[in-house]
C-alpha positions as MATLAB code, in Angstrom:
seq = 'MSTQTETQKYAELWQALPAYGDHSPGVENLPLFLQMVGDTRGTVLDAGTGSGKGALALKAAGFHVTCCDLTDAGMVPEARAAFEVHHVALWEDLWTVARAVGHPNSTKFDYVYCTDVLEHLPTQFTMLAIDQMLRVARRGVFLGVSVVPDHFGVWAGETLHQTVQQFTWWRESLHELGRVVEARDLLTHAVFMVTR';
ca = [
       0.000    0.000    0.000;
       1.481    3.343   -0.976;
       0.690    6.572    0.841;
       0.159    8.312   -2.494;
      -2.404    5.737   -3.636;
      -4.335    5.934   -0.347;
      -4.271    9.738   -0.422;
      -5.668    9.800   -3.948;
      -8.347    7.212   -3.112;
      -9.709    9.195   -0.168;
      -9.404   12.577   -1.878;
     -11.513   11.223   -4.747;
     -13.972    9.547   -2.360;
     -14.594   12.735   -0.384;
     -15.170   14.669   -3.616;
     -17.417   12.061   -5.255;
     -19.510   11.237   -2.178;
     -20.213   14.278   -0.016;
     -22.534   12.084    2.117;
     -19.425   10.197    3.275;
     -18.880   12.988    5.807;
     -22.455   13.161    7.118;
     -21.715   10.626    9.865;
     -19.034   11.804   12.321;
     -17.641    9.194   14.711;
     -15.336   11.929   16.026;
     -18.350   13.844   17.324;
     -20.229   10.737   18.469;
     -17.312    9.385   20.513;
     -16.462   12.693   22.189;
     -18.663   12.091   25.297;
     -16.832    8.799   25.944;
     -13.457   10.494   25.497;
     -14.470   13.233   27.940;
     -15.564   10.600   30.478;
     -12.189    8.918   30.197;
     -10.066   12.058   30.516;
     -12.196   13.746   33.179;
     -11.632   17.441   33.695;
      -8.194   17.503   32.137;
      -7.730   19.510   28.973;
      -4.656   20.199   26.909;
      -3.251   19.415   23.514;
      -4.748   16.724   21.315;
      -3.753   15.311   17.953;
      -6.831   14.440   15.908;
      -5.315   11.554   13.968;
      -7.305   10.964   10.801;
      -9.274   14.203   10.877;
     -11.623   13.397    7.979;
     -14.433   15.968    7.841;
     -12.979   17.934   10.753;
     -16.247   17.814   12.684;
     -14.581   15.868   15.492;
     -11.750   18.398   15.649;
     -14.267   21.228   15.926;
     -16.039   19.379   18.758;
     -12.735   18.826   20.570;
     -11.903   22.511   20.232;
     -15.352   23.491   21.566;
     -14.715   21.178   24.553;
     -11.594   23.167   25.433;
      -8.730   21.286   23.773;
      -5.962   22.785   21.667;
      -6.305   20.645   18.521;
      -3.803   19.691   15.855;
      -5.104   17.814   12.804;
      -3.442   15.254   10.594;
      -4.755   13.123    7.754;
      -3.749   11.904    4.323;
      -5.928   14.597    2.731;
      -8.054   17.536    3.781;
     -10.436   17.021    0.823;
     -13.363   16.110    3.077;
     -13.088   18.914    5.604;
     -16.146   21.045    6.197;
     -15.547   24.782    5.619;
     -15.618   25.610    9.350;
     -12.877   23.067   10.063;
     -10.840   24.145    7.058;
     -10.918   27.720    8.384;
     -10.041   26.679   11.946;
      -7.235   24.161   11.414;
      -4.146   23.494    9.397;
      -3.965   19.834    8.395;
      -0.631   18.070    8.511;
      -0.596   15.603    5.644;
       0.854   12.368    6.953;
       0.033    8.673    7.033;
      -0.514    7.442   10.589;
       1.899    4.553   10.132;
       4.691    7.020    9.344;
       6.650    9.269   11.708;
       4.212   11.355   13.774;
       7.109   13.066   15.558;
       7.279   15.467   12.612;
       3.734   16.649   13.341;
       4.472   17.117   17.046;
       7.630   19.097   16.300;
       5.851   21.264   13.733;
       3.355   22.661   16.238;
       5.385   23.054   19.401;
       8.741   23.901   20.828;
      11.538   22.137   18.899;
      12.080   19.846   21.903;
       8.358   19.188   22.403;
       7.520   15.898   20.791;
       4.277   14.924   22.493;
       0.621   15.862   22.686;
      -1.386   15.256   25.840;
      -3.744   12.973   23.922;
      -4.182   11.422   20.512;
      -7.792   11.084   19.351;
      -8.374    8.599   16.524;
     -11.869    7.485   15.517;
     -13.064    5.540   12.472;
      -9.590    5.346   10.976;
      -7.766    2.171   11.950;
     -10.244   -0.168   10.266;
      -9.398    1.576    6.982;
      -5.799    0.362    7.202;
      -4.495   -3.028    6.101;
      -4.086   -5.209    9.174;
      -0.289   -5.123    9.027;
      -0.355   -1.309    9.368;
      -2.817   -1.023   12.286;
      -0.439   -1.691   15.164;
       2.334    0.294   13.501;
      -0.026    3.288   13.393;
      -1.021    2.833   17.047;
       2.636    2.558   18.038;
       3.281    5.891   16.301;
       0.347    7.455   18.167;
       1.568    6.130   21.520;
       5.007    7.613   20.840;
       3.556   11.137   20.648;
       0.959   10.919   23.467;
       1.793   11.947   27.024;
      -1.433   10.879   28.727;
      -3.069    8.438   26.342;
      -4.458    7.458   22.974;
      -8.229    7.289   22.487;
      -9.297    4.891   19.736;
     -12.721    4.381   18.212;
     -12.719    1.435   15.807;
     -15.522    0.053   13.661;
     -15.840   -3.718   13.923;
     -18.244   -4.126   10.984;
     -17.827   -3.882    7.184;
     -18.197   -0.461    5.574;
     -21.190    0.737    3.556;
     -19.432    3.132    1.185;
     -16.954    0.679   -0.340;
     -19.408   -0.326   -3.058;
     -19.430    3.295   -4.251;
     -15.659    3.505   -4.126;
     -15.230    0.252   -6.025;
     -13.297   -1.413   -3.198;
     -13.600   -2.345    0.442;
     -12.818    0.614    2.673;
     -12.721   -1.261    5.993;
      -9.647   -3.362    5.367;
      -9.315   -4.555    8.971;
     -12.623   -5.822   10.310;
     -11.861   -7.582   13.576;
     -13.759   -8.348   16.755;
     -13.457   -6.306   19.936;
     -11.323   -9.022   21.569;
      -8.814   -8.985   18.684;
      -8.301   -5.246   19.052;
      -8.068   -5.444   22.860;
      -5.503   -8.244   22.835;
      -3.459   -6.597   20.073;
      -3.401   -3.322   21.999;
      -2.133   -5.142   25.105;
       0.994   -5.937   23.093;
       1.728   -2.221   22.647;
       0.720   -0.609   25.902;
      -1.636   -0.580   28.844;
      -5.336   -0.685   27.954;
      -6.843    1.632   30.557;
     -10.414    1.373   29.234;
     -12.021   -0.924   26.690;
     -15.681   -0.872   25.675;
     -17.472   -3.139   23.232;
     -20.313   -1.127   21.664;
     -21.422   -3.833   19.198;
     -20.728   -2.020   15.914;
     -17.603   -0.315   17.188;
     -15.192   -0.429   20.082;
     -13.460    2.289   22.049;
     -10.177    2.105   23.921;
      -7.910    4.336   25.974;
      -4.325    3.146   25.777;
      -1.148    4.395   27.465;
       2.481    3.289   27.487;
];
């Protein structure tokens, strides 16, 4: 899988199917994230920003948000005006994003927030991406992962959810990388808070 091919695929998908951004797991999972982090606020990397609606919700909740994604083609105008998007694949070096927004010696965000992204990666890239996120998170990585096949793949001409695994597969795989502080099976998706 090449980064360029994936970038082109999602840029074209966002342009061809505006309805792809109607559903925002980033917004829907925010109450769970807030429960897990309590009253703490700080910096957060929205990893796989998509439409930017989740980033806007994080900002409204009091976080200083940095966005990264392969493409910003799907961002709603309000998000495009509010955030710069760092174009990077999550399985690549996320240190560059952390360094770009902070002090040259600052290489971590308080949290990484990643929803409805990991299932889009080939299985062999999922844990590599999570490892990158854990490397740049001081307090934890919040993950929201779909555990069911996608509905838009038929329109894109290929399966979009490349890693469809059960809750237990994700939980056990995450245990290999860090400490799973919270894990919730919500039938169609799962959420996790992971730390080193």
